[in-house]
C-alpha positions as CSV (number, residue, x, y, z in Angstrom):
1,M,146.8,104.0,66.3
2,V,149.2,103.5,69.2
3,G,147.6,104.5,72.5
4,H,144.1,104.6,71.1
5,I,141.5,103.5,73.6
6,D,138.0,102.6,72.3
7,Q,135.3,104.6,74.0
8,P,132.3,102.7,75.3
9,E,129.0,103.1,73.5
10,P,126.9,105.9,75.1
11,I,124.0,104.5,77.2
12,P,120.6,105.6,75.9
13,H,119.1,108.1,78.2
14,S,115.8,106.1,78.6
15,S,117.7,103.1,80.0
16,L,119.0,105.3,82.9
17,V,115.5,106.2,84.1
18,S,114.2,104.0,86.9
19,A,110.9,102.3,86.4
20,S,107.8,103.2,88.4
21,H,106.9,100.9,91.2
22,P,103.8,98.8,90.2
23,G,102.3,99.2,93.7
24,L,102.3,103.0,93.5
25,P,99.9,104.0,90.7
26,L,100.2,107.7,90.1
27,N,97.1,108.8,88.3
28,D,94.1,107.0,89.7
29,G,92.2,110.2,90.7
30,K,92.4,109.4,94.4
31,L,94.0,111.4,97.2
32,H,97.4,109.7,98.0
33,V,98.2,109.8,101.7
34,L,101.6,108.5,102.8
35,L,101.1,107.9,106.5
36,A,104.3,107.3,108.6
37,A,104.9,106.4,112.2
38,T,108.1,106.6,114.2
39,G,109.3,105.4,117.7
40,S,106.5,106.5,120.0
41,V,103.7,104.6,121.7
42,A,101.3,106.9,119.9
43,T,101.9,104.6,116.9
44,I,99.0,102.6,118.3
45,K,96.7,105.3,116.9
46,I,97.7,104.6,113.3
47,P,94.8,102.1,112.7
48,L,92.3,104.6,114.1
49,I,93.7,107.3,111.7
50,V,93.4,104.9,108.8
51,E,89.9,103.8,109.7
52,K,88.7,107.4,110.0
53,L,90.2,108.5,106.7
54,L,88.7,105.5,104.9
55,R,85.3,106.3,106.4
56,I,85.4,110.0,105.5
57,Y,86.8,109.6,102.0
58,E,85.7,106.0,101.2
59,P,88.1,103.8,99.3
60,S,87.1,105.2,96.0
61,R,88.5,108.6,96.9
62,I,91.7,107.8,98.9
63,S,94.7,105.5,98.8
64,I,96.8,105.1,101.9
65,Q,100.3,103.7,102.1
66,I,102.2,103.4,105.4
67,V,105.9,103.8,106.3
68,L,107.1,102.4,109.6
69,T,110.4,102.9,111.2
70,D,111.9,99.9,113.0
71,A,111.0,101.4,116.4
72,A,107.4,102.2,115.3
73,E,106.8,98.6,114.3
74,R,107.5,97.5,117.9
75,F,104.6,99.5,119.1
76,L,102.0,98.7,116.4
77,P,101.1,95.2,117.8
78,A,99.8,97.0,120.9
79,A,97.1,98.8,118.9
80,D,93.5,98.1,119.8
81,K,92.7,97.0,116.3
82,P,94.7,95.8,113.3
83,L,95.3,97.7,110.1
84,P,93.1,96.8,107.1
85,T,94.9,94.0,105.1
86,A,94.7,96.1,102.0
87,I,97.0,98.8,103.4
88,H,100.6,98.3,102.3
89,I,103.3,98.8,104.9
90,W,106.8,99.9,103.8
91,R,109.8,99.1,105.9
92,D,113.5,99.9,105.7
93,S,114.2,96.5,104.1
94,D,112.0,97.4,101.2
95,E,114.4,100.0,100.0
96,W,116.9,97.3,98.9
97,E,114.6,94.3,98.4
98,N,113.1,96.2,95.5
99,W,116.4,97.3,93.9
100,S,119.1,95.2,92.2
101,A,119.8,97.1,89.0
102,R,120.0,100.8,88.1
103,T,116.6,100.8,86.3
104,D,114.7,99.3,89.2
105,P,112.3,101.5,91.2
106,I,114.0,103.5,94.0
107,V,111.5,103.1,96.8
108,H,112.0,106.4,98.6
109,I,111.8,108.3,95.4
110,E,108.7,106.4,94.2
111,L,106.9,107.1,97.5
112,R,107.7,110.8,97.2
113,R,106.4,110.9,93.7
114,W,103.2,109.0,94.6
115,A,102.2,111.0,97.7
116,H,100.0,114.1,97.7
117,L,100.6,114.4,101.4
118,L,103.0,112.9,103.9
119,L,101.6,112.6,107.4
120,V,104.0,111.6,110.2
121,A,102.0,110.8,113.3
122,P,103.7,110.2,115.6
123,L,106.9,112.0,115.1
124,S,109.5,111.0,117.7
125,A,112.2,113.2,119.1
126,N,114.8,111.1,117.3
127,T,113.2,111.5,113.9
128,L,112.6,115.2,114.5
129,A,116.3,115.7,115.1
130,K,117.1,113.7,111.9
131,I,114.8,115.9,109.8
132,A,116.2,119.1,111.3
133,N,119.8,118.0,110.6
134,G,119.2,116.5,107.2
135,L,119.9,112.9,108.2
136,C,118.5,110.2,106.0
137,D,119.5,106.8,107.4
138,N,116.2,105.0,107.0
139,L,113.4,104.8,104.5
140,L,111.3,107.5,106.0
141,T,114.0,110.1,106.5
142,S,115.2,109.4,102.9
143,V,111.7,110.1,101.7
144,I,111.7,113.4,103.7
145,R,115.1,114.4,102.5
146,A,114.1,113.8,98.8
147,W,110.8,115.5,99.3
148,N,109.3,117.9,96.7
149,P,108.7,121.3,98.6
150,A,105.6,121.9,96.5
151,V,103.9,119.0,98.4
152,P,102.8,119.4,102.1
153,I,104.1,117.4,105.0
154,I,102.2,117.3,108.3
155,V,104.0,116.1,111.4
156,A,102.6,115.4,114.9
157,P,105.4,115.3,117.5
158,A,105.0,112.8,120.4
159,M,107.6,112.4,123.1
160,N,108.3,112.5,126.8
161,T,107.8,115.9,128.4
162,Y,111.5,116.4,129.2
163,M,112.4,115.4,125.6
164,Y,109.9,118.1,124.4
165,T,111.2,120.8,126.8
166,N,114.8,119.9,126.0
167,P,116.4,123.0,124.4
168,L,117.5,121.0,121.4
169,T,113.9,120.3,120.6
170,K,113.3,124.0,120.4
171,V,116.2,124.4,118.0
172,H,115.0,121.5,115.8
173,L,111.5,122.9,115.6
174,Q,112.8,126.4,114.8
175,T,115.0,125.0,112.1
176,I,112.1,123.3,110.4
177,H,110.0,126.5,110.8
178,D,112.8,128.7,109.3
179,L,114.0,126.4,106.5
180,M,111.2,124.0,105.6
181,D,107.9,125.9,105.0
182,W,106.3,122.9,103.4
183,I,106.2,121.2,106.8
184,T,103.3,121.9,109.2
185,V,104.0,121.0,112.8
186,L,100.9,120.1,114.9
187,K,101.9,121.2,118.4
188,P,101.6,118.4,121.0
189,V,99.3,118.5,124.0
190,E,99.6,118.3,127.7
191,K,98.5,115.0,129.2
192,V,99.4,112.0,131.3
193,L,101.9,110.2,129.1
194,A,102.3,106.5,128.7
195,C,105.4,106.6,130.9
196,G,103.4,108.2,133.8
197,D,104.9,111.7,133.4
198,I,102.5,114.6,133.2
199,G,103.2,117.5,130.8
200,M,103.6,118.6,127.2
201,G,104.6,116.1,124.6
202,G,101.6,114.0,123.9
203,M,100.6,113.6,120.3
204,R,97.7,115.7,119.1
205,E,94.4,113.8,119.4
206,W,94.3,111.4,116.4
207,S,90.8,112.6,115.4
208,D,92.1,116.2,115.3
209,I,94.9,115.2,113.0
210,V,92.4,113.6,110.6
211,E,90.4,116.9,110.6
212,V,93.6,118.8,109.6
213,V,94.0,116.5,106.6
214,V,90.4,116.8,105.6
215,S,90.5,120.6,105.8
216,K,93.5,120.6,103.4
217,F,92.0,118.0,101.0
218,P,88.2,118.2,100.9
219,P,86.7,114.8,100.1
220,S,84.4,116.3,97.6
221,H,87.4,117.0,95.3
222,Y,87.9,113.3,94.8
223,P,88.1,111.2,92.6
224,K,89.9,113.8,90.6
225,K,89.1,114.1,86.9
226,L,92.3,113.5,85.0
227,E,93.4,115.2,81.9
228,N,94.4,113.1,78.8
229,V,98.1,113.7,79.1
230,S,101.1,111.6,80.2
231,Q,100.9,110.0,83.6
232,G,103.8,111.9,85.0
233,A,102.5,115.3,83.8
234,V,99.0,114.6,85.2
235,H,100.4,113.6,88.6
236,E,102.7,116.6,88.8
237,K,99.9,119.0,88.0
238,F,97.6,117.2,90.4
239,T,100.2,117.6,93.2
240,Q,100.9,121.2,92.5
241,D,97.2,122.1,92.4
242,H,96.6,120.6,95.8
243,A,99.8,121.6,97.6
244,G,98.5,125.1,98.4
245,N,100.5,128.0,99.9
246,G,100.7,129.5,103.3
247,H,100.6,126.3,105.4
248,I,99.4,126.7,108.9
249,R,102.6,126.6,111.0
250,F,103.0,125.2,114.5
251,Q,99.3,124.8,115.0
252,D,97.9,125.0,118.5
253,P,94.8,122.9,119.3
254,E,92.7,125.9,120.2
255,S,93.4,127.5,116.8
256,E,91.6,124.9,114.8
């Protein structure tokens, strides 16, 4: 027939679905903590947070993966101790190194599916502004923009005093409070900052941050007994059961 154009064969739906990342097993019964750090000197506390979580839960109960922004990675070498070699670190470059075809794992989506909790400690003024304005120009902010609201996020701001008291910071925090009720903000503390200034803006004490995680996810609940259903269904139920409602918002140190 004149003018007839052959239509392409439809692509089977299954071939459009990306594969799961082999390094992110969904249903192992453990608590999955995605720990992230952004551009603040408080990044040096990350190894201490990891060590304390592993000591409390033991490796049989918890799995930790780390996301670092480019700025955070500059601070990490100044930490007093190294991270355990078994802890995987995800960087911006991993987003594309792991993807070349449409069925390859999409890293920021796989990290979101894997995690039962995202803990951002420290959260810089820059990344706070990105979250409040919906920007997703790196791996971490892409994870946060694609986040499932049924799953909690805890953030611990850390910044210079004058960054924290800047009126835009108040707007950004209020935006998160009003629009993103799955995010708990751990109010910073007053202290002598690394730059020498004295005032609000220091990250909450790292041990206190760990205690907030433990209070939300009691170690006695893990390893979680899994049901004999498909992996995706198990993980989705696991996540919803542990997300909880009525998150503590803008926690003050004295309220804990």
